N, CA, C and O atoms as a DFTB+ gen file, in Angstrom:
376 C
 N C O
     1  1       0.848      -1.175       0.000
     2  2       0.000       0.000       0.000
     3  2       0.891       1.236       0.000
     4  3       1.839       1.321       0.782
     5  1       0.595       2.176      -0.860
     6  2       1.389       3.401      -0.937
     7  2       0.812       4.454      -0.013
     8  3      -0.300       4.305       0.495
     9  1       1.567       5.519       0.206
    10  2       1.080       6.634       1.011
    11  2      -0.166       7.248       0.423
    12  3      -1.039       7.720       1.152
    13  1      -0.252       7.243      -0.902
    14  2      -1.429       7.801      -1.575
    15  2      -2.687       7.014      -1.208
    16  3      -3.755       7.595      -1.015
    17  1      -2.550       5.676      -1.112
    18  2      -3.693       4.836      -0.767
    19  2      -4.154       5.068       0.666
    20  3      -5.316       4.824       0.992
    21  1      -3.255       5.535       1.521
    22  2      -3.577       5.730       2.919
    23  2      -4.101       7.126       3.221
    24  3      -4.490       7.399       4.357
    25  1      -4.122       8.014       2.237
    26  2      -4.541       9.399       2.445
    27  2      -6.026       9.444       2.793
    28  3      -6.858       9.111       1.949
    29  1      -6.386       9.852       4.032
    30  2      -7.805       9.857       4.424
    31  2      -8.631      10.930       3.736
    32  3      -9.860      10.867       3.761
    33  1      -7.984      11.916       3.119
    34  2      -8.732      12.971       2.428
    35  2      -9.011      12.616       0.979
    36  3      -9.760      13.326       0.308
    37  1      -8.435      11.548       0.486
    38  2      -8.611      11.152      -0.909
    39  2     -10.005      10.572      -1.096
    40  3     -10.441       9.707      -0.338
    41  1     -10.699      11.066      -2.125
    42  2     -12.050      10.600      -2.422
    43  2     -12.050       9.793      -3.708
    44  3     -11.178       9.950      -4.562
    45  1     -13.028       8.943      -3.825
    46  2     -13.249       8.235      -5.078
    47  2     -13.758       9.231      -6.104
    48  3     -14.318      10.258      -5.720
    49  1     -13.586       8.967      -7.410
    50  2     -14.138       9.867      -8.423
    51  2     -15.619      10.106      -8.171
    52  3     -16.369       9.176      -7.874
    53  1     -16.024      11.340      -8.292
    54  2     -17.417      11.693      -8.051
    55  2     -17.711      11.928      -6.592
    56  3     -18.863      12.129      -6.206
    57  1     -16.661      11.902      -5.770
    58  2     -16.846      12.108      -4.345
    59  2     -17.321      13.516      -4.041
    60  3     -17.178      14.425      -4.858
    61  1     -17.884      13.683      -2.866
    62  2     -18.405      14.982      -2.452
    63  2     -17.275      15.770      -1.799
    64  3     -16.701      15.321      -0.808
    65  1     -16.949      16.944      -2.346
    66  2     -15.885      17.763      -1.765
    67  2     -16.273      18.297      -0.392
    68  3     -17.446      18.546      -0.115
    69  1     -15.280      18.467       0.450
    70  2     -15.511      19.010       1.773
    71  2     -15.514      20.533       1.747
    72  3     -15.250      21.155       0.717
    73  1     -15.815      21.116       2.893
    74  2     -15.805      22.575       3.038
    75  2     -14.400      23.076       2.742
    76  3     -13.422      22.480       3.193
    77  1     -14.292      24.151       1.998
    78  2     -13.001      24.737       1.669
    79  2     -12.368      24.158       0.417
    80  3     -11.396      24.721      -0.088
    81  1     -12.888      23.050      -0.102
    82  2     -12.390      22.476      -1.338
    83  2     -13.240      22.996      -2.496
    84  3     -14.437      23.234      -2.338
    85  1     -12.616      23.169      -3.653
    86  2     -13.382      23.632      -4.805
    87  2     -14.435      22.588      -5.157
    88  3     -14.160      21.389      -5.183
    89  1     -15.640      23.070      -5.427
    90  2     -16.737      22.158      -5.733
    91  2     -17.710      22.808      -6.698
    92  3     -17.813      24.031      -6.790
    93  1     -18.416      21.956      -7.408
    94  2     -19.457      22.392      -8.327
    95  2     -20.803      21.893      -7.831
    96  3     -20.901      20.845      -7.194
    97  1     -21.840      22.668      -8.136
    98  2     -23.218      22.262      -7.863
    99  2     -23.796      21.777      -9.197
   100  3     -23.623      22.426     -10.229
   101  1     -24.477      20.644      -9.165
   102  2     -25.056      20.050     -10.371
   103  2     -26.560      19.949     -10.173
   104  3     -27.031      19.362      -9.199
   105  1     -27.310      20.528     -11.109
   106  2     -28.773      20.499     -11.045
   107  2     -29.329      20.018     -12.376
   108  3     -28.777      20.319     -13.434
   109  1     -30.413      19.277     -12.318
   110  2     -31.108      18.832     -13.521
   111  2     -32.534      19.346     -13.449
   112  3     -33.235      19.122     -12.462
   113  1     -32.959      20.034     -14.498
   114  2     -34.343      20.489     -14.605
   115  2     -35.169      19.275     -15.055
   116  3     -35.176      18.915     -16.232
   117  1     -35.856      18.662     -14.103
   118  2     -36.596      17.439     -14.396
   119  2     -37.715      17.645     -15.408
   120  3     -38.088      16.708     -16.114
   121  1     -38.256      18.855     -15.487
   122  2     -39.322      19.133     -16.456
   123  2     -38.768      19.203     -17.879
   124  3     -39.462      18.856     -18.835
   125  1     -37.524      19.650     -18.019
   126  2     -36.905      19.755     -19.342
   127  2     -36.244      18.447     -19.773
   128  3     -36.097      18.185     -20.967
   129  1     -35.849      17.634     -18.808
   130  2     -35.108      16.400     -19.092
   131  2     -35.980      15.409     -19.856
   132  3     -37.142      15.191     -19.514
   133  1     -35.393      14.809     -20.907
   134  2     -36.080      13.792     -21.703
   135  2     -35.614      12.382     -21.341
   136  3     -36.062      11.411     -21.952
   137  1     -34.727      12.256     -20.360
   138  2     -34.219      10.966     -19.889
   139  2     -33.544      10.159     -20.990
   140  3     -33.720       8.943     -21.072
   141  1     -32.773      10.836     -21.834
   142  2     -32.065      10.127     -22.904
   143  2     -30.930       9.271     -22.364
   144  3     -30.538       8.293     -23.001
   145  1     -30.393       9.624     -21.196
   146  2     -29.287       8.875     -20.614
   147  2     -27.925       9.263     -21.146
   148  3     -26.918       8.656     -20.782
   149  1     -27.884      10.273     -22.008
   150  2     -26.594      10.715     -22.553
   151  2     -25.665      11.128     -21.423
   152  3     -24.482      10.790     -21.435
   153  1     -26.196      11.857     -20.447
   154  2     -25.372      12.334     -19.332
   155  2     -24.760      11.171     -18.563
   156  3     -23.585      11.211     -18.199
   157  1     -25.562      10.133     -18.315
   158  2     -25.073       8.969     -17.588
   159  2     -24.015       8.219     -18.394
   160  3     -23.109       7.614     -17.822
   161  1     -24.128       8.259     -19.705
   162  2     -23.129       7.627     -20.558
   163  2     -21.836       8.421     -20.629
   164  3     -20.746       7.849     -20.661
   165  1     -21.962       9.738     -20.654
   166  2     -20.794      10.619     -20.740
   167  2     -20.083      10.717     -19.397
   168  3     -18.856      10.797     -19.343
   169  1     -20.850      10.710     -18.318
   170  2     -20.284      10.854     -16.973
   171  2     -20.805       9.737     -16.059
   172  3     -21.608       9.986     -15.160
   173  1     -20.342       8.509     -16.298
   174  2     -20.812       7.390     -15.477
   175  2     -20.536       7.644     -13.990
   176  3     -19.477       8.150     -13.619
   177  1     -21.482       7.293     -13.174
   178  2     -21.332       7.485     -11.741
   179  2     -21.697       8.877     -11.254
   180  3     -21.765       9.123     -10.050
   181  1     -21.931       9.785     -12.191
   182  2     -22.294      11.164     -11.826
   183  2     -23.784      11.428     -12.011
   184  3     -24.347      12.311     -11.364
   185  1     -24.428      10.654     -12.903
   186  2     -25.859      10.808     -13.184
   187  2     -26.488       9.434     -13.270
   188  3     -25.831       8.457     -13.630
   189  1     -27.771       9.368     -12.935
   190  2     -28.546       8.155     -13.136
   191  2     -29.951       8.546     -13.563
   192  3     -30.514       9.531     -13.085
   193  1     -30.498       7.761     -14.465
   194  2     -31.847       8.019     -14.955
   195  2     -32.812       7.148     -14.158
   196  3     -32.657       5.929     -14.083
   197  1     -33.804       7.797     -13.569
   198  2     -34.846       7.079     -12.844
   199  2     -36.112       7.940     -12.835
   200  3     -36.040       9.168     -12.888
   201  1     -37.225       7.307     -12.769
   202  2     -38.518       7.994     -12.714
   203  2     -38.696       8.985     -13.862
   204  3     -39.291      10.048     -13.682
   205  1     -38.177       8.633     -15.048
   206  2     -38.383       9.449     -16.226
   207  2     -37.523      10.694     -16.335
   208  3     -37.806      11.569     -17.154
   209  1     -36.469      10.792     -15.516
   210  2     -35.573      11.956     -15.595
   211  2     -34.194      11.574     -15.075
   212  3     -34.033      10.601     -14.340
   213  1     -33.222      12.351     -15.468
   214  2     -31.870      12.168     -14.965
   215  2     -31.729      12.871     -13.625
   216  3     -32.376      13.887     -13.371
   217  1     -30.880      12.322     -12.775
   218  2     -30.615      12.899     -11.464
   219  2     -29.113      12.838     -11.211
   220  3     -28.485      11.816     -11.489
   221  1     -28.528      13.913     -10.688
   222  2     -27.122      13.815     -10.304
   223  2     -27.012      12.860      -9.111
   224  3     -27.908      12.814      -8.267
   225  1     -25.929      12.109      -9.043
   226  2     -25.756      11.197      -7.919
   227  2     -25.450      11.958      -6.634
   228  3     -25.603      11.422      -5.536
   229  1     -25.014      13.216      -6.774
   230  2     -24.791      14.093      -5.628
   231  2     -25.036      15.525      -6.094
   232  3     -24.695      15.861      -7.228
   233  1     -25.616      16.372      -5.254
   234  2     -25.858      17.759      -5.669
   235  2     -24.575      18.582      -5.796
   236  3     -24.563      19.618      -6.461
   237  1     -23.505      18.125      -5.163
   238  2     -22.206      18.778      -5.339
   239  2     -21.188      17.728      -5.734
   240  3     -21.296      16.560      -5.361
   241  1     -20.196      18.166      -6.497
   242  2     -19.175      17.244      -6.977
   243  2     -17.853      17.970      -7.100
   244  3     -17.809      19.197      -7.190
   245  1     -16.797      17.217      -7.104
   246  2     -15.497      17.810      -7.384
   247  2     -15.456      18.169      -8.872
   248  3     -16.099      17.501      -9.682
   249  1     -14.712      19.209      -9.241
   250  2     -14.614      19.587     -10.643
   251  2     -14.092      18.429     -11.498
   252  3     -13.126      17.760     -11.133
   253  1     -14.738      18.206     -12.627
   254  2     -14.351      17.117     -13.523
   255  2     -14.831      17.423     -14.935
   256  3     -15.963      17.871     -15.117
   257  1     -13.992      17.189     -15.933
   258  2     -14.383      17.498     -17.316
   259  2     -15.589      16.710     -17.795
   260  3     -16.347      17.209     -18.627
   261  1     -15.797      15.487     -17.295
   262  2     -16.940      14.707     -17.758
   263  2     -18.271      15.303     -17.311
   264  3     -19.292      15.086     -17.964
   265  1     -18.276      16.050     -16.209
   266  2     -19.501      16.715     -15.761
   267  2     -19.848      17.848     -16.729
   268  3     -21.012      18.035     -17.083
   269  1     -18.838      18.595     -17.151
   270  2     -19.040      19.643     -18.159
   271  2     -19.513      19.017     -19.462
   272  3     -20.443      19.519     -20.093
   273  1     -18.870      17.913     -19.872
   274  2     -19.261      17.237     -21.113
   275  2     -20.716      16.768     -21.054
   276  3     -21.438      16.857     -22.046
   277  1     -21.142      16.275     -19.901
   278  2     -22.533      15.825     -19.761
   279  2     -23.495      16.992     -19.940
   280  3     -24.496      16.870     -20.646
   281  1     -23.195      18.122     -19.304
   282  2     -24.061      19.297     -19.431
   283  2     -24.083      19.808     -20.868
   284  3     -25.134      20.191     -21.382
   285  1     -22.930      19.813     -21.507
   286  2     -22.850      20.295     -22.888
   287  2     -23.515      19.323     -23.870
   288  3     -23.957      19.735     -24.942
   289  1     -23.589      18.040     -23.512
   290  2     -24.157      17.023     -24.401
   291  2     -25.670      16.883     -24.279
   292  3     -26.308      16.278     -25.141
   293  1     -26.243      17.432     -23.224
   294  2     -27.680      17.289     -23.011
   295  2     -28.455      17.991     -24.123
   296  3     -28.305      19.200     -24.301
   297  1     -29.281      17.260     -24.875
   298  2     -30.003      17.885     -25.986
   299  2     -31.031      18.925     -25.534
   300  3     -31.422      19.788     -26.320
   301  1     -31.465      18.850     -24.284
   302  2     -32.467      19.784     -23.776
   303  2     -31.855      20.869     -22.889
   304  3     -32.572      21.720     -22.363
   305  1     -30.530      20.837     -22.724
   306  2     -29.834      21.768     -21.832
   307  2     -30.485      21.773     -20.450
   308  3     -30.678      22.823     -19.837
   309  1     -30.818      20.564     -19.975
   310  2     -31.491      20.413     -18.687
   311  2     -30.512      20.372     -17.514
   312  3     -30.931      20.436     -16.359
   313  1     -29.213      20.266     -17.800
   314  2     -28.206      20.167     -16.745
   315  2     -27.524      21.513     -16.582
   316  3     -27.088      22.124     -17.558
   317  1     -27.437      21.963     -15.351
   318  2     -26.750      23.210     -15.034
   319  2     -25.654      22.915     -14.021
   320  3     -25.900      22.322     -12.971
   321  1     -24.439      23.339     -14.355
   322  2     -23.296      23.173     -13.463
   323  2     -22.809      24.560     -13.079
   324  3     -22.496      25.378     -13.944
   325  1     -22.746      24.823     -11.776
   326  2     -22.281      26.111     -11.272
   327  2     -21.225      25.880     -10.194
   328  3     -21.132      24.801      -9.609
   329  1     -20.437      26.917      -9.949
   330  2     -19.474      26.850      -8.853
   331  2     -20.262      26.864      -7.552
   332  3     -21.123      27.722      -7.363
   333  1     -19.980      25.929      -6.653
   334  2     -20.753      25.802      -5.408
   335  2     -20.758      27.080      -4.574
   336  3     -21.790      27.454      -4.017
   337  1     -19.608      27.752      -4.488
   338  2     -19.497      28.892      -3.582
   339  2     -19.849      30.225      -4.224
   340  3     -20.375      31.111      -3.550
   341  1     -19.568      30.385      -5.511
   342  2     -19.787      31.679      -6.159
   343  2     -21.050      31.721      -7.012
   344  3     -21.566      32.798      -7.309
   345  1     -21.555      30.539      -7.412
   346  2     -22.724      30.496      -8.279
   347  2     -22.418      30.770      -9.741
   348  3     -23.331      30.799     -10.566
   349  1     -21.149      30.972     -10.075
   350  2     -20.761      31.233     -11.462
   351  2     -21.078      30.010     -12.317
   352  3     -20.749      28.881     -11.955
   353  1     -21.718      30.251     -13.449
   354  2     -22.110      29.185     -14.368
   355  2     -20.864      28.594     -15.020
   356  3     -20.004      29.318     -15.522
   357  1     -20.784      27.258     -15.002
   358  2     -19.669      26.553     -15.614
   359  2     -20.117      25.894     -16.915
   360  3     -19.404      25.939     -17.918
   361  1     -21.304      25.279     -16.893
   362  2     -21.806      24.603     -18.093
   363  2     -23.318      24.475     -17.972
   364  3     -23.842      24.386     -16.862
   365  1     -24.024      24.464     -19.094
   366  2     -23.510      24.648     -20.445
   367  2     -23.177      26.110     -20.713
   368  3     -23.647      27.019     -20.029
   369  1     -22.356      26.298     -21.726
   370  2     -22.017      27.665     -22.097
   371  2     -23.264      28.385     -22.574
   372  3     -24.143      27.784     -23.192
   373  1     -23.336      29.668     -22.285
   374  2     -24.498      30.460     -22.711
   375  2     -24.339      30.905     -24.146
   376  3     -25.216      31.582     -24.682
């Protein structure tokens, strides 16, 4: 086991960031969502389709390019990614 494996602050991909760590807020407009599953395919483990709509697996996530790709790939632009602390829009681009 390496020191990296023993790091108690290390999270699995898609883990929820702690206070003071950079984080994004992920929201899905369930009324706009068509449940195509593209987001779940682009960002496995970050989204799941259930009850006729996509849902983020966590309302906050560590920054990751696949989350941006999922928001940009949504045909209905139902996914909104913002900076957790500032509210600045990250994806999709306006």
